[in-house]
N, C-alpha and C positions, 0 to 999 in steps of 0.2 A: 323400750318396752321390757327388755330383759332386766334392766336396772330397777324399774318400778316393781316388777314381779319379785326380784330379790329383796327389795326394800319391804314389801308387804309380807313376804315369807319371814324375814327377820323380825318384823313387828309381831307376827303371829307367834313365832317361837318365843320371843321375849314375854309376850302376854301369857302364854301357856306356862313358861317357867315361873313367872311372877305368881300366878294362881297356885302353882304347886308349892311355892314358898309358904303360902298361907294355909295350905290344905294337906295334901297327901305326902309331901316330901319335907315337911317342916323340920323334923328331927334330923333327917339326912343332911339338909342344908346347914344345920347347926354344927355338924361335924367339920365343916369347912371354915368356920369362923376361927381366925388366928388366935393362938393361945392367950396373948395379952388381953383379948376382948371377950374371952369365954364367959365372963360374968354377965355380959349383955347379949349372949348368943341369940336368944329368942327375939329380943327387940331388934337386933341387927337383921335377922332373917325376915322379920315382918317388914321392916323399913325397906330392905332391898327388894322384897317382893312387890311392895307398893310402887317403888321406883320403876321396877321392870314392867309392871302393868302399865304405868303411865307412859313410859318410853315406847312400849310396844304399840299401844293405841295411837300414840302420837305419830309413829312411823306410818301407820296405816291411814290415818285421817287428816293429818296436818301437812299435806303435800306442799303447800306454799312455803313452809318453814323447814323443808327436808334437809337442807344443808346444815342449818343450825342444829337440828335434831341429830343429824349424823355425827357431828362433833361431840355432842353431849353423850350419845350412845358409845362412841369410841372412848371417851373419857371414863364412862361408867365401866366398860369392859376392862380398861386399864386399872381402875381403882379396885375392882373385885379380884384382880389377878393375884393379889396378896393371899386371898383365901385358897386359891389353887396351889400356890407355892407352899402355904402352910400345910395343906393336906399332904403334899409330897414330902416335905421335910419331917413331918410328924408321923408319917406312915399310916395315915388315917384311912380306913376303908369306908367308902361311901360311893353311891351311884355305880356299884359294880366295879369300882376301881380298887381292886384288892391286891395289887402288886405295885412295886415301885416303877416297873416298866409301864404299866397302864397309867399310873399317875403322871409319869414323865411325858407320855404321848399326849395326855390331856393338856399339859403345859404348852405344847407346840401349837395346839389349836386355838388358844386364847388370842394370840396375835392375828390369826386368821379372822376371828370375829371382829377385831378392830378394823382390819382391812375391808371386810364385808360391809361394815357400817359406813365407812368413808367412801367406798366405791359405789354402793347401791344408792346412796343419797346424793351423789355428786359432790360431796363436801370436799374431797381431795382435789377434784378437777376445778372446782370454784376457787379454792385456795391457790392453786397453781396459776390459774388465769389471772387472779388478782395480783399475784407477784409479777407476772409479765407486764401487766398494765402499769404498775407502779415503778418499774425499773427503766 
């Protein structure tokens, strides 16, 4: 029950973040787009927002596919980590992160999101169980 609640909470958070990509925080999210991709910052923010909304809703309603979705969400969190690193390296202020210390602390939390996705969906447990069965 705790895992399911954690999965739904993660889904709601992703959905909310995705909506804010498209609305209230669109320019703020553009500040996180890595320098080599700045030309397409708005398109990247829109695309990542749509992906977040899709993943968030999937976590909430597609319970049957939770382990697969968990891996996809974990991969997504890993893929967007580049933006957080870019924000740190370029000293870009966004989301109230206006110091290198604040931006560094945020970097620590990204792996926790990956762990949350894998734990709450049972993806990690399913993978470990499949390794035990196959060995």
